[in-house]
C-alpha positions in Angstrom: 138.9 129.3 115.3 137.9 128.8 111.7 140.3 125.6 111.4 138.4 124.0 114.6 134.9 124.7 113.0 136.0 123.5 109.6 137.3 120.2 110.8 134.4 119.6 113.2 132.1 120.3 110.2 134.3 117.7 108.3 134.3 115.2 111.0 130.3 115.4 111.5 129.8 114.9 107.7 132.2 112.0 107.6 130.4 110.6 110.8 127.0 110.8 108.8 128.2 109.2 105.6 129.0 106.1 107.8 125.7 106.4 109.5 124.1 106.2 105.9 125.8 103.1 104.9 124.3 99.9 105.9 125.1 96.1 105.3 122.9 94.7 102.5 122.0 90.7 102.6 121.0 88.9 99.6 118.4 86.2 100.0 117.3 83.5 97.5 113.9 81.8 98.4 114.7 78.0 97.7 111.1 77.2 96.8 110.6 80.0 94.3 114.0 81.1 93.6 113.1 84.6 94.1 115.7 87.2 95.0 115.3 89.4 97.9 117.7 92.6 98.7 117.5 93.5 102.4 119.3 95.4 105.2 117.9 92.8 107.8 120.0 89.6 108.0 118.2 86.3 108.1 118.8 82.7 107.8 120.2 81.6 104.5 120.9 85.2 103.6 124.5 86.3 102.2 126.1 89.1 103.3 126.9 91.4 100.2 130.5 93.2 99.8 129.3 96.6 98.5 132.7 98.6 98.7 130.8 101.4 99.5 128.4 101.8 96.4 124.8 100.5 96.3 124.8 100.6 92.5 127.2 97.7 92.2 124.6 95.0 93.4 124.6 92.3 90.7 121.3 91.7 89.2 121.9 88.6 87.4 121.0 90.2 83.9 124.7 91.6 83.2 126.7 90.1 80.5 129.9 88.7 81.7 133.3 88.5 80.0 135.5 85.5 80.1 139.4 85.5 80.4 139.6 86.3 76.6 137.4 89.2 76.9 134.6 87.5 74.7 131.1 87.9 76.1 129.0 85.0 77.3 125.2 84.9 77.5 123.3 86.7 80.3 121.7 84.6 83.1 118.7 82.9 81.5 115.2 83.3 83.7 114.0 80.8 85.8 111.2 79.0 84.1 108.2 78.1 86.2 106.5 74.9 85.6 102.6 75.8 85.4 101.3 72.3 84.3 98.1 72.7 86.3 97.3 76.0 84.5 98.5 75.5 80.9 96.7 72.7 78.4 99.5 70.6 77.3 97.9 69.5 74.1 95.8 72.6 72.9 94.9 70.9 69.8 92.6 68.4 71.4 89.0 68.9 71.1 86.0 67.7 73.1 83.7 65.2 71.8 80.3 66.3 70.2 78.0 65.3 73.1 80.2 67.3 75.8 80.0 70.3 73.4 76.3 70.0 72.9 75.8 69.7 76.5 78.0 72.7 77.1 76.2 74.8 74.5 72.7 73.8 76.0 73.9 74.8 79.3 75.1 78.3 77.9 72.0 78.6 76.1 69.9 78.3 79.2 72.1 80.4 81.4 71.8 83.1 78.7 68.1 82.8 78.3 67.5 82.9 82.1 69.6 86.1 82.2 67.5 87.6 79.4 64.3 86.8 81.0 65.4 88.7 84.4 67.0 91.6 82.3 63.4 92.0 80.5 61.7 92.0 83.6 64.1 94.7 85.1 63.5 96.7 81.9 59.8 96.4 82.3 60.0 97.7 86.1 62.2 100.4 85.0 59.7 101.6 82.2 56.7 101.3 84.9 58.7 103.4 87.2 59.4 105.9 84.6 55.8 106.2 83.6 56.3 107.9 80.1 59.0 110.1 81.4 56.9 111.5 84.4 57.0 109.2 87.2 55.0 110.1 90.2 56.5 112.3 92.7 57.6 110.7 96.4 55.8 112.2 99.3 58.9 114.4 99.9 59.3 115.6 96.2 57.5 117.9 93.9 57.7 117.6 90.2 60.1 120.5 89.7 62.5 119.8 92.6 66.0 118.8 92.5 65.5 115.8 94.3 62.6 114.6 91.8 64.7 115.6 88.8 67.7 113.6 90.1 65.2 110.6 90.7 64.2 110.8 87.1 67.7 110.8 85.6 68.8 107.8 87.8 65.8 106.0 86.6 66.3 106.7 83.1 70.1 105.7 83.5 68.7 102.5 84.8 66.5 102.2 82.0 69.0 102.6 79.3 71.5 100.3 81.2 68.8 97.3 80.9 68.0 98.0 77.4 71.7 97.7 76.5 71.8 94.6 78.7 68.8 93.2 76.7 70.2 94.0 73.5 73.8 92.3 74.2 72.0 89.1 75.6 69.9 88.9 72.3 73.1 89.4 70.3 75.1 86.5 72.4 71.8 84.4 71.9 71.9 84.9 68.2 75.7 84.1 67.9 75.1 80.7 69.7 72.6 79.7 66.6 75.2 80.2 64.0 
């Protein structure tokens, strides 16, 4: 009886190992050259012979040996042309009129941002009312809701102060 149980268990384990093995397909995208390994067959995919081991899938980065035992270089990575993203001649400079126009535009944008930040800073200072803002209808001066609102106004005030200082520094750097 034990033999039959042992044989049955062995057969079940062998059958489960066959369930776990699946066929692997290698697909190379013709447009980008990207390699995809999948267990789903698709048009243009090559069926891989794994010989029972998934760790033997070639990656294309291994060093190969020729018939004399010498190693050849590894497969070189594919270079992607990015002509539209890369300046082919980085040493070229724009003419002075174009640069002056760009500088003027940048100056105007920074000045507009500075004006709006100074306005927001003035509004935050007015809302803070020297550290004692007026309580809302549903607040009392010592309530948690009032204290949270005061802290939020103080955070907003500090944020606008930092923005104004940064914009002034940026404008000063432009004039150098």
